[in-house]
C-alpha positions in Angstrom: 40.6 -41.7 -21.9 41.5 -44.8 -23.2 42.7 -44.5 -26.8 43.7 -40.4 -26.7 46.7 -39.1 -27.1 48.4 -36.1 -27.1 46.3 -33.0 -28.3 43.2 -34.8 -27.9 43.8 -36.1 -24.3 44.7 -32.7 -22.8 41.7 -31.0 -24.4 39.6 -33.7 -22.9 40.9 -33.6 -19.7 40.5 -29.5 -19.6 37.0 -30.4 -20.7 36.5 -32.6 -17.7 37.7 -30.4 -15.3 35.7 -27.3 -16.5 32.9 -29.4 -16.2 33.7 -30.4 -12.0 34.0 -26.3 -11.5 31.3 -24.9 -9.7 29.4 -22.3 -11.7 28.7 -19.3 -10.2 24.9 -18.9 -9.2 23.4 -15.9 -10.4 20.4 -13.7 -8.6 17.0 -14.1 -9.8 14.5 -11.4 -10.1 13.2 -10.8 -6.4 16.6 -11.6 -4.9 18.1 -8.8 -7.2 15.4 -6.4 -6.1 15.6 -7.3 -2.2 19.1 -6.6 -2.8 18.4 -3.3 -4.3 15.7 -1.9 -1.7 17.9 -3.3 1.3 20.6 -1.5 -0.1 18.7 1.6 0.1 18.9 2.8 3.8 15.9 5.8 3.3 13.6 2.2 2.3 15.2 0.4 5.1 14.7 2.3 7.6 11.0 3.3 6.2 10.4 -0.4 6.4 11.5 -1.2 10.0 9.9 1.9 11.6 6.6 1.1 9.8 6.6 -2.5 11.0 6.8 -0.8 14.5 4.4 1.2 13.8 1.9 -1.3 13.2 3.0 -3.8 15.6 2.3 -1.3 18.6 -0.9 0.0 16.9 -2.3 -3.8 17.1 0.1 -5.2 20.3 0.0 -2.2 22.3 -3.7 -2.1 23.2 -3.5 -5.0 25.3 -0.1 -3.0 27.5 -1.7 0.2 27.8 -3.5 0.6 31.4 -6.8 2.3 29.8 -9.3 1.2 27.8 -10.5 3.5 24.7 -13.4 4.3 26.3 -12.7 4.4 29.8 -13.3 7.7 31.7 -10.7 9.1 34.4 -12.9 11.0 36.6 -9.5 12.0 38.3 -7.9 13.5 35.1 -9.8 15.7 32.5 -7.8 17.3 29.8 -4.7 16.2 31.9 -1.3 16.6 30.3 0.8 13.8 29.7 1.0 12.3 32.8 3.5 9.2 33.9 2.3 8.6 37.3 -1.1 8.0 36.3 -0.5 5.8 33.4 -1.4 9.1 30.8 1.6 8.9 28.6 0.0 11.0 25.6 -2.5 12.7 28.5 -6.7 12.5 28.4 -9.2 14.2 26.1 -11.6 16.5 27.4 -13.8 13.4 28.3 -11.3 12.3 30.3 -10.3 9.2 27.9 -6.8 8.0 27.3 -5.2 9.9 24.2 -2.6 6.9 23.7 -5.5 4.3 24.1 -7.5 6.4 21.3 -4.3 7.0 19.0 -3.6 3.3 18.8 -6.9 2.7 18.0 -7.0 6.0 15.2 -3.6 3.6 14.0 -5.2 0.6 13.5 -8.6 2.4 11.5 -6.4 4.6 9.2 -4.0 1.3 8.5 -7.1 -0.8 7.9 -9.0 1.7 6.1 -5.9 2.3 3.8 -5.2 -1.3 3.7 -8.9 -2.8 2.2 -9.4 0.8 0.3 -5.8 -0.2 -1.6 -6.6 -4.2 -1.8 -10.4 -2.6 -3.6 -8.7 -0.4 -6.3 -6.0 -2.9 -6.8 -8.5 -5.6 -7.6 -10.7 -3.2 -9.8 -7.7 -1.3 -11.6 -5.8 -4.5 -12.8 -8.8 -5.9 -13.8 -10.3 -3.6 -15.8 -6.9 -2.3 -17.1 -5.8 -5.4 -18.2 -9.3 -6.2 -20.2 -9.2 -3.0 -21.8 -5.5 -3.3 -22.8 -5.7 -6.6 -24.1 -9.0 -6.5 -26.4 -8.1 -2.8 -27.5 -9.8 -1.2 -30.4 -13.6 -0.3 -29.2 -13.7 -2.3 -26.3 -10.3 0.2 -24.8 -11.6 3.1 -26.4 -15.1 3.3 -24.5 -13.7 1.6 -20.9 -11.1 4.1 -21.1 -13.4 7.1 -21.9 -15.6 6.4 -19.1 -12.0 6.3 -17.1 -11.5 9.4 -18.6 -15.4 10.9 -17.3 -14.9 9.6 -14.1 -10.9 11.5 -13.6 -13.0 14.4 -14.6 -15.2 14.6 -11.6 -13.9 16.4 -8.4 -11.9 13.2 -6.5 -12.6 14.8 -3.0 -16.7 15.3 -3.7 -17.4 11.9 -5.0 -16.1 10.0 -1.8 -18.2 12.5 0.0 -21.2 11.9 -1.9 -20.5 8.5 -2.0 -20.3 8.8 2.1 -23.4 10.9 2.3 -25.4 8.4 0.2 -24.7 5.5 1.6 -23.7 5.9 5.0 -20.2 6.3 7.3 -19.6 3.0 8.1 -15.8 1.5 7.9 -16.8 -0.8 5.6 -18.5 1.7 3.2 -16.0 4.2 3.7 -13.5 1.3 2.6 -15.5 0.5 -0.6 -16.1 4.2 -1.4 -12.4 5.5 -0.8 -11.4 2.4 -3.1 -14.1 2.7 -6.0 -12.2 5.8 -7.1 -8.4 5.4 -6.4 -9.1 2.7 -8.8 -8.5 5.2 -11.8 -4.6 5.5 -11.9 -4.4 2.0 -11.7 -6.2 1.4 -14.5 -4.3 3.3 -16.7 -0.9 1.9 -15.7 -2.0 -2.1 -16.0 -3.8 -0.6 -19.6 -0.4 0.4 -20.7 1.7 -2.6 -19.5 -0.5 -5.2 -20.9 -0.6 -3.4 -24.2 3.0 -4.3 -24.3 2.7 -7.6 -22.9 0.1 -8.9 -25.3 2.5 -9.2 -28.3 5.1 -11.1 -26.3 5.6 -14.9 -27.5 4.8 -16.4 -24.3 1.1 -14.4 -24.8 1.4 -15.8 -28.7 2.0 -19.2 -27.6 -0.9 -18.9 -25.2 -3.2 -17.7 -27.7 -2.3 -20.3 -30.5 -2.7 -22.9 -27.6 -6.1 -22.5 -28.0 -6.5 -20.6 -24.3 -9.5 -18.3 -24.1 -9.0 -14.5 -23.1 -9.7 -14.0 -19.9 -7.5 -17.0 -19.0 -4.3 -15.4 -21.4 -5.4 -12.4 -19.0 -5.3 -13.8 -15.9 -3.0 -16.7 -16.1 -0.2 -15.2 -18.5 -0.5 -11.1 -18.1 -1.8 -10.0 -14.5 1.0 -12.3 -12.6 3.6 -10.2 -15.3 2.8 -7.0 -13.6 3.1 -7.3 -10.0 6.1 -4.9 -10.1 4.3 -2.0 -11.3 1.5 -2.6 -9.5 3.2 -3.3 -6.1 4.6 -0.1 -6.4 1.7 2.0 -6.8 -0.2 0.2 -4.8 2.5 0.9 -2.0 2.1 4.8 -3.3 -1.5 4.7 -3.0 -1.9 3.8 0.7 -0.6 6.8 2.0 -2.9 8.8 0.0 -5.9 7.0 0.9 -4.5 7.9 4.4 -4.9 11.3 3.5 -8.0 11.1 2.4 -9.8 9.0 5.1 -8.5 12.0 7.4 -9.3 14.8 5.4 -12.8 13.3 5.3 -12.5 12.5 8.9 -11.6 15.9 9.4 -14.9 17.2 8.1 -17.0 15.0 10.3 -17.8 12.3 7.2 -15.2 9.9 7.9 -15.2 7.3 11.0 -17.7 7.9 13.9 -17.4 7.2 17.6 -16.9 5.3 19.0 -14.6 4.3 16.7 -11.4 6.8 15.6 -8.9 7.5 13.6 -6.0 9.9 13.4 -8.2 12.2 11.1 -11.0 12.3 13.5 -8.3 13.0 16.8 -6.5 15.5 14.7 -9.7 17.2 13.8 -10.9 17.2 17.6 -7.4 18.5 18.9 -7.2 21.7 16.4 -10.3 23.0 18.0 -8.9 23.1 21.1 -4.9 23.4 20.1 -4.2 26.3 22.1 -5.0 24.9 25.4 -4.6 21.3 24.8 -2.0 21.1 22.5 -1.1 17.4 23.3 -4.6 17.0 21.5 -3.4 17.4 18.3 0.8 16.9 18.5 1.0 12.9 19.0 -2.5 12.2 16.3 -0.5 14.6 14.1 3.5 13.4 14.8 2.2 9.2 14.3 0.0 10.4 11.0 3.3 12.0 9.5 5.6 9.5 10.3 3.4 6.9 8.8 3.2 8.9 5.8 6.9 10.0 5.1 8.0 6.2 5.8 5.2 5.0 3.3 6.9 7.2 0.7 10.5 6.7 1.0 9.5 2.8 1.1 7.0 3.9 -2.2 10.0 5.7 -3.6 12.4 2.6 -2.9 10.3 -0.5 -4.5 9.8 1.5 -7.7 13.6 1.7 -7.5 14.1 -1.9 -6.2 11.6 -3.0 -9.2 12.6 -0.8 -12.2 13.9 -2.9 -14.7 15.3 0.0 -16.4 17.6 0.3 -13.3 18.8 -2.8 -13.8 
């Protein structure tokens, strides 16, 4: 600080001291969302329970003494029996209910995840294109969505399953091909507000093509609403699959799902209640956890609450 005297020297020294201080570190949007999610006790407990169910469903079969289709000729219609390692009992054919419940949980989760992925991909692309181009393109595309909304949802899924068969893959596509409608509307609304933002205008001014702008600049900024709605869609798809399986239009033997097990158990609930109780408890627990987790994600990612 040579050449500085008096007041100038004091101010310079004070400025250097401030410059050397560690600036407080701010949180990113993702860190803030995680903090808010972990502060929600119901969502946090639901997350841990749901992770536990997924781990047990996919790892548990390796530790269950009985196979899914294995028949115990000494234990037909047996209630839970710890000595024979039938912890959930057996069904009318002597098959272990725990092994079948684990397989049913796997199938219900896979159907929900794959169908949700299908609905997200279709809904995000469709809604983003409609919202970005607007005008007649938007009007025609959204009128098609309105027509699809007018059709009875379950009836349309049943028609798809009856026409194209009952294989799990077609079931994934059939359910996912209907669930994208609400996603498309949500994405369209968000896209209409995003396309007027400065970064989109800058990309447009630089000569970027419309689909490049949509995929690189608009879709990444839709992550919050998409994640929230996708989380809330999973339990709805599980209920739909269970309902179709209950009607006999879902997963078929030798595979099984929670809906199939509940359908089988409801017909003999008076004499073999365990066939209904255990799959129903697993299904209800999954639906409650996913619902609370979806609500927690909505609160954590909602920018209005920040």
